[in-house]
C-alpha positions in Angstrom: 18.8 -1.2 6.4 20.8 -1.0 9.8 21.8 2.4 9.0 18.4 3.8 7.9 16.9 2.3 11.3 19.4 3.8 13.5 19.0 7.1 11.7 15.0 6.9 12.3 15.7 6.3 15.7 18.1 9.2 16.7 16.0 11.8 14.4 12.6 10.5 15.8 12.8 9.1 18.9 16.1 9.9 20.6 15.6 12.4 23.3 19.0 14.0 22.2 18.2 14.3 18.4 14.9 13.7 17.9 12.5 16.1 16.6 9.3 13.7 15.8 7.6 13.2 12.6 10.0 15.3 10.5 12.8 13.5 11.6 11.7 10.4 9.7 11.7 12.4 6.5 15.5 13.9 7.0 16.3 10.1 7.5 14.9 9.0 4.3 16.8 12.0 2.5 20.2 10.6 4.2 19.7 7.2 3.2 18.9 8.3 -0.2 22.1 10.2 -0.3 24.3 7.6 1.3 23.1 4.8 -1.4 24.0 6.9 -3.8 27.5 7.7 -2.3 27.8 4.2 -2.5 27.0 3.6 -5.8 29.2 6.1 -7.0 32.2 4.9 -5.0 31.6 1.7 -6.6 31.2 2.5 -9.7 34.4 4.7 -9.5 36.7 2.3 -7.9 35.5 -1.1 -9.0 36.4 -2.8 -12.2 33.5 -2.5 -13.6 34.8 1.0 -14.4 36.9 -0.4 -16.9 33.4 -1.6 -19.1 33.2 2.8 -19.6 35.0 3.8 -23.0 34.4 7.2 -22.0 32.1 10.0 -23.4 31.8 10.0 -26.8 29.3 11.2 -29.7 28.5 7.4 -30.6 26.6 7.1 -27.4 24.0 8.6 -28.4 23.2 6.9 -31.4 21.1 4.2 -30.7 19.3 6.8 -27.8 16.0 6.8 -30.0 15.8 2.9 -29.2 16.8 3.2 -25.6 13.9 5.7 -25.1 11.5 3.6 -27.3 12.2 1.1 -24.1 12.6 3.6 -21.4 9.6 6.1 -21.7 6.7 2.9 -22.0 8.8 1.7 -18.9 8.6 5.0 -17.1 4.7 5.0 -17.9 4.4 1.9 -16.4 5.6 2.4 -13.3 4.5 5.9 -12.9 0.9 4.4 -13.4 1.3 2.2 -10.7 2.3 4.5 -8.1 0.0 7.5 -8.9 -2.9 5.4 -8.6 -2.0 4.7 -4.8 -1.7 8.7 -4.4 -4.7 9.7 -5.7 -6.4 7.0 -3.5 -4.8 9.2 -1.1 -6.3 12.3 -1.9 -9.7 10.8 -2.6 -9.9 9.5 0.7 -8.8 13.3 1.9 -12.5 13.9 1.3 -14.1 11.5 4.0 -13.0 12.7 6.5 -9.4 12.8 8.7 -10.2 8.9 10.2 -10.8 7.9 7.1 -7.7 9.4 5.5 -5.3 8.0 8.7 -6.5 5.0 7.9 -5.7 4.8 4.2 -2.4 6.2 4.5 -2.0 3.1 7.2 -3.4 0.9 4.5 -1.2 2.2 1.3 1.8 2.2 3.8 1.3 -1.2 4.0 0.9 -2.3 0.6 4.1 -0.5 -0.1 6.0 -2.7 2.6 4.8 -5.8 1.4 4.9 -4.9 -2.7 9.1 -5.2 -2.0 8.9 -8.8 -2.0 7.1 -9.3 -5.3 9.1 -6.0 -6.7 12.5 -7.5 -6.1 11.3 -10.8 -8.1 10.0 -8.8 -10.9 13.5 -7.1 -11.7 15.3 -10.5 -11.1 12.9 -12.0 -13.3 13.4 -9.4 -16.1 17.1 -9.5 -16.0 17.2 -13.4 -16.1 14.5 -14.1 -18.8 16.3 -11.2 -21.0 19.5 -12.9 -20.6 18.2 -16.0 -21.2 16.3 -14.5 -24.6 19.9 -12.8 -25.7 21.5 -16.0 -25.0 19.0 -17.8 -27.6 17.6 -20.1 -25.1 14.1 -20.1 -26.0 12.8 -23.4 -23.7 14.3 -21.8 -20.5 13.3 -18.1 -21.3 9.5 -19.8 -21.7 10.0 -22.0 -18.6 11.6 -19.3 -16.4 8.8 -16.7 -17.1 6.0 -19.0 -16.3 7.9 -20.0 -13.1 8.3 -16.6 -12.0 4.3 -15.9 -12.9 3.9 -18.9 -10.4 6.2 -17.8 -8.0 4.6 -14.1 -8.1 1.0 -16.0 -7.4 2.1 -17.8 -4.6 3.7 -14.6 -2.6 0.5 -12.8 -3.9 -1.5 -15.5 -1.7 0.8 -15.7 1.0 0.3 -11.8 1.4 -3.4 -12.0 0.7 -3.3 -14.7 3.9 -1.3 -12.6 6.3 -2.9 -9.6 5.4 -6.3 -10.7 6.6 -4.8 -12.8 9.5 -3.4 -9.5 11.2 -6.0 -7.2 9.5 -7.9 -7.0 12.9 -5.4 -5.4 15.0 -2.4 -4.0 12.3 -4.2 -0.8 12.8 -2.3 -0.4 16.5 1.0 -1.0 15.1 0.5 2.5 13.7 -2.2 4.5 16.1 -4.0 4.0 19.3 -7.0 5.8 17.6 -9.9 3.0 18.4 -11.7 5.0 14.9 -8.5 4.7 13.2 -7.9 0.8 14.1 -11.7 0.1 13.5 -11.4 1.9 9.6 -8.1 0.3 9.1 -9.8 -3.3 9.9 -12.6 -2.9 8.0 -10.5 -1.6 4.6 -7.8 -4.6 5.2 -9.7 -7.5 3.5 -10.5 -5.4 0.4 -6.4 -4.6 0.7 -5.5 -7.7 0.7 -7.3 -8.7 -2.0 -5.3 -6.1 -4.1 -2.1 -7.1 -2.7 -2.5 -10.5 -4.2 -3.5 -9.3 -7.4 -0.6 -6.5 -7.5 2.2 -9.3 -7.0 1.0 -11.1 -10.4 0.4 -7.6 -11.6 4.5 -6.7 -10.4 5.6 -10.1 -11.8 3.8 -10.0 -15.1 5.4 -6.5 -16.0 8.8 -7.8 -15.3 8.2 -10.5 -17.9 7.0 -7.7 -20.5 9.9 -6.0 -19.8 12.2 -8.6 -20.3 10.6 -9.2 -24.0 10.8 -5.4 -24.7 7.2 -5.1 -24.7 7.4 -2.3 -22.5 4.9 -0.3 -25.0 2.5 -3.1 -24.3 2.4 -2.9 -20.6 2.1 1.4 -20.6 -1.1 0.6 -22.8 -2.7 -1.9 -20.6 -1.7 0.0 -17.0 -3.0 3.5 -18.1 -6.4 2.4 -19.5 -6.7 0.1 -17.1 -6.0 2.7 -13.7 -7.1 5.8 -15.1 -10.2 4.8 -17.6 -11.6 2.2 -15.8 -10.2 1.5 -11.9 -9.8 5.3 -10.6 -13.5 6.0 -12.0 -15.3 3.4 -11.1 -13.4 3.6 -7.6 -15.0 7.2 -7.4 -18.5 6.2 -8.7 -18.5 3.0 -6.0 -17.2 5.8 -3.3 -19.1 9.2 -3.9 -21.8 7.6 -6.1 -24.9 6.0 -6.1 -23.5 2.7 -4.4 -22.0 5.1 -1.7 -19.8 2.5 0.0 -17.5 4.7 1.4 -13.4 4.3 0.9 -14.1 0.5 0.1 -15.3 1.8 -3.1 -11.5 3.0 -3.7 -10.4 -0.2 -3.4 -12.7 -2.5 -5.3 -12.2 -0.3 -8.1 -8.5 -0.4 -8.0 -8.6 -4.0 -7.5 -10.9 -4.3 -10.7 -8.1 -2.4 -12.6 -5.4 -4.4 -11.8 -7.0 -7.5 -12.2 -7.8 -6.5 -15.8 -4.0 -5.5 -16.3 -3.3 -9.1 -14.9 -5.5 -10.8 -17.1 -4.3 -9.0 -20.2 -0.3 -9.4 -19.0 -1.0 -13.4 -18.5 -2.9 -14.0 -22.3 0.6 -11.8 -23.8 2.7 -14.0 -21.9 0.4 -17.3 -23.1 0.2 -16.2 -26.7 4.0 -15.1 -26.6 5.8 -17.0 -29.7 9.4 -17.2 -27.7 11.2 -17.9 -31.1 9.9 -14.6 -32.7 11.1 -12.7 -29.5 14.3 -14.2 -29.6 14.8 -13.1 -33.1 13.8 -9.9 -32.6 16.0 -9.6 -29.6 19.1 -10.9 -32.4 17.7 -8.0 -34.8 18.2 -5.4 -31.9 21.4 -6.3 -30.5 22.9 -6.6 -34.2 21.5 -2.9 -34.6 23.6 -1.8 -31.6 26.8 -3.6 -32.7 26.6 -2.5 -36.0 26.5 1.7 -34.7 28.9 0.6 -32.0 31.4 -1.2 -33.9 34.2 1.6 -33.7 33.6 1.9 -30.0 33.9 -1.9 -29.5 37.1 -1.9 -31.8 38.9 1.3 -29.9 37.9 -0.2 -26.5 39.3 -4.0 -27.9 42.5 -1.9 -29.1 43.4 0.0 -25.6 42.9 -3.7 -23.7 
C-alpha cells in the first residue's frame, strides 16, 4: 500500500514525473508486478517451498476434481464483478454527468467491498479447515458468527454511506451536477453495500463447504436473469426513474442471492458435509499415495 500510494503521487501529481490520469493506470500495473515479484520471491526462498515435490504427472490426476470446484467458483466471482461493469455501461446512455457519478459510486463500492471480501476469504479458510478436522460444532458456529459479522459490517457500511452521501462526490469532482447526482445515488448504493457484504460472507461459507456449484447457480440467474433486466426496465422502461433503477435492480438481485445463501446455510447438515469432505480427502490421498511416499522418503 505505501509503495502504491507513492507511485500514484509520482506518476499522477508529481511535477517531475506525473502525467495525469494515465499515471494511475501505470501505477496499478507497477503495483501488480511488484506483488507478483514478492510472491515469487517468497515461494522460492521460504521453507514453504519444501512442500512442493516438483513436476509430476501425478499432479494432473485430480485436475477434474479441481475444476469441479474452480470453475463454479470463478463463475460466482465473475458474476459479481461483471455486473458492475454492465451497470456502468448501461449508465453511459444517460449522459456524461450520470456516467461520471456512476463511476464514482462504483469506485466507492469497490473500496468498501474490501472489508467483507477479506472477511469472506478468512471465513472460507477457517470453516474449511474446521470441516477438514471434523469439528462439526465449531465449523457451524464459525459460519454463523461470520454471517453475523458480515451483517454488522454491512450495516456499518450502510450508515457510513448515507452519512457521507451529500458531500462524497466532492472527493472526486468539483462539478456541482456530478456531486448532486452522486448524492442522489448514494442511498441506493448504501443499501446495495449492506446486502452485498452479507452476500460476500455467504459466498465464503458456500466455498468452505465445497458448494461452489450452488453459488454459481444462485448468482447467475439472480444477477443476469433478474437484477440486470429489472434495472434496465426501471431505468429505460415505463417507470423511467433514471440511474436509480439500475441500483434498485442490482439490490433486488443481491437480496435474492443472500436469501438463498442463508437458506442453504441454515439447512446444512454439517455432519454430512464433513463426511463429504472426508470422502474427497481420501480419494486425493489414494491417488497421490505414491507421491506422498516419495516425499516422505526424501525427508
